[in-house]
N, C-alpha and C positions, 0 to 999 in steps of 0.2 A: 666846897660847902662845909661849914663847921657844924657838927652835931652837938646840940647842947640841951640839957634838961633844965627846965626852969619853971617856976611858978608863974602863972599868967594873971596880970591884973584884970579886974573887971569880971571875974567869974572863973569857975574851974571846969565848966562843962562846954565842950565843943558842940556847936550845933549848925555849922554851916553845911548845906546839902551837897557839897562837892559837885556842883555843876561844874564843870570843868572850871572853875573858877574860882584862882585866888580871886579864884573866885570862880566849880566848878566846878564843865562842864562842865568842865568839863569842867562854873562855874558856877560846890563851894563849902568850905569849912568856916564856921563863925564862932566867935567866943561869947561865953555867957549863956544865959537861959532866957527863954521867952515863952509866953503863953502860946499854945498851938493856934494856928490861924482858923478862922471861922468861915472862910470863903468857900464857895462851891467848888467841887472837884475840878481840877484843871483838865481841859480837853485840848489836845494838840491838833493843829490843822494837818491836813495831808501835806507831806513834804513836796514842795515844788517851788520854783522861782516865781517871783511876782512878775508875771508876763506883761502887765500893763506898765510896770516900772521899766522893764526892759525896753519896751517900745518908746517910752518917753525920755529915756536917759539921754542927756546931751553929750555925755562922754562914755566911752567904753569902760567896763570895770577894769581895775588894775590887774595886770597879768599875774602879779604876785599872789592874788587871792587864791589861785588854784593850789598853792602850797598848803592851804588849810583844808583842802577837800577831804582829808582823812577824818575830819570832825563831822562831816555831813551824815545825816541819817537819824534813825530812831534807835535809842539805846536803853537797855535796862542795866543799872549799875548796882553792885554791892559795895557799899561805902563803909569803911572802917575808920574811926577816929579815936585817937588816944593821946592823952597828955600824961606827963610823968606823975605817977602817984594816983592816977585815976583809972578805973576799969575801962576797958575798950567798949565802944558803942558801935552798933551796926545799924544801918538803915538801907532800905531799897530806894533808889532814886531813878526816876524816868527822865530821859533827856530827849529833846527833839532839836536838831540843828539843821537850819535851812538857809539857803541863799535868799537875800532880800534886796530890794532897791536895785534891781538889775545886776546883782552880783557885786555891788560895791561894798556890801556888808554881809556877814554871816550872823544869824541870830540863834542863840541858844536859849531854849526854854526848859526849865528844870522843875520837877515836882518831887520833893522828898516826902516819903510816907512815914508816919509814926511807927515806932517799933517798941518792943518791951524795954530795951535799954535806953532808947531816946524817943520820948513821946512827941518831939517837935515835928510838926508838919510845916514845910517851908516851900514857898513858890518863888522862883527866882528867874531873872532874865540876864542875859549877857550878850553883848555884841562884839564882833571882831572885825577890824578893818585895817586898811593899809594907809599909813601916814606918809605921803610923798615928800613932805618937807623934812621929816626926821629920818626917812628911809628905813622905817621899821613898822612892825605890826603893833596895833594898839587895841585895847579892850576896855569895856566899861561894864560894870556889874551893879545890879540892884535887886533887892528882894522885898518881900512883904513883912519883914521883921526889922525894917530900918537899916539893913545892911547895904553898903554901897562902896564903890571903889573903882580904881582904874589902874591899868598896868600896861606893859609893853614887852615886845619880844624883838630884839634886833634882827634875828633871822630864823627861818624855819628850814630844816633839811630832812629829807627822807621820812616824812611823816612824824616829825619830832619837833615840838615847839615848847619853849620855856618862857612863860610870862611871869614877870615880877612887877609888883606894884604895891600901893598903899591902900588899905581897906579899913573901913570903920564898921564895927559891930558892937551894939549895945554901949555906945559911947566910948569904946576902946579902939584906938588906932594901932594897927600893926602892919608889918611888912609881910606880904604873902607871895609864895612862889608856887606856880603850877607847872609841873613837868609832865606835859601831855605827849603821849606817843601811842602808836598803833603797832603792836607786835605781830598782828595778823590782820588780814582784810576785814574780818568781822569782829575785831576787838579794839577797844579804846581804853587806855589806862591813864591814870593821873596820880602822880606822887606829889603830895602837898607838904610844903614846909613853911614855917613862919619864923619871924624874928621880932623882937621888941623894936619899936621905932627908934629907941635910943641906941640900939646896937644892930643896925640893919645887916651887918656882915655875918652875924652869928645865927644863921638859920638852923633850925632843928626840925626833924620830921614830925608831923602831927596827924597824917592820915593818908589813905589810899582810896581810889575808886577803880573798880575792875568792871568794865562795861562790855556787854555782848549786844550785837546788833539784833534788833527785834524784827 
C-alpha cells in the first residue's frame, strides 16, 4: 500500500462514521460536510438471528460466513479521522452487527454521535455476504447523508478481513479500503485508507476505529 498525502476534491472534512465500512463497521469515513440528521435516535434490536428466516431458508447459509463471526456483536467505537493539513476529528460510533436471513447475510447498523470536533450525526447500514460466483465476500454500504458504495474481500483469515471498493459521498467518488481485524475477543479494529478514483493504487490512511464490545 502506498501512503500519500493529498488534497481531496469535494470538501476537506471527513465525516464518514466508520461503520466498519469503506464503509465502517466496521462501515465509515465520508468526504465533505453535511447537515446533521434530524431523525429520531437510533435504537438497535437485540442481537439474534432471524429465526423465521432460518426456518424458511431454502438453502443453508454459506459455510464461509462463519469467517466473519468476529464482526458480530454490539460495539462502542472511538473513531479518529484526519486528512493532510486538517485537524484530527474524533467521534463515538455505536455498532450492532447481527446475522440475518438465516445467516446468508450479516447486517451492520451504525450510529455516529456528534462531537465538538465533528458535529455530524450519521446513521448507516452495511451488509456482508458471500458471492459464490466470484468466490469472495461482498459488502454494500448506505447512510442517511446520501453515502453509498460496494466492496469485496477475496478472503478472510483468522479474524482479519480487507474490503476494498468504490464509494460515493457528497457527489465525490473514491476508492475505500477497510482493514478489519480483531486483536482480542472483545475488540474490533478498522484501519481505513482511501485513494482517488483516478489513482486507485495510491492508497493513503485517513482514519481508524477502535471498538470495544458492549
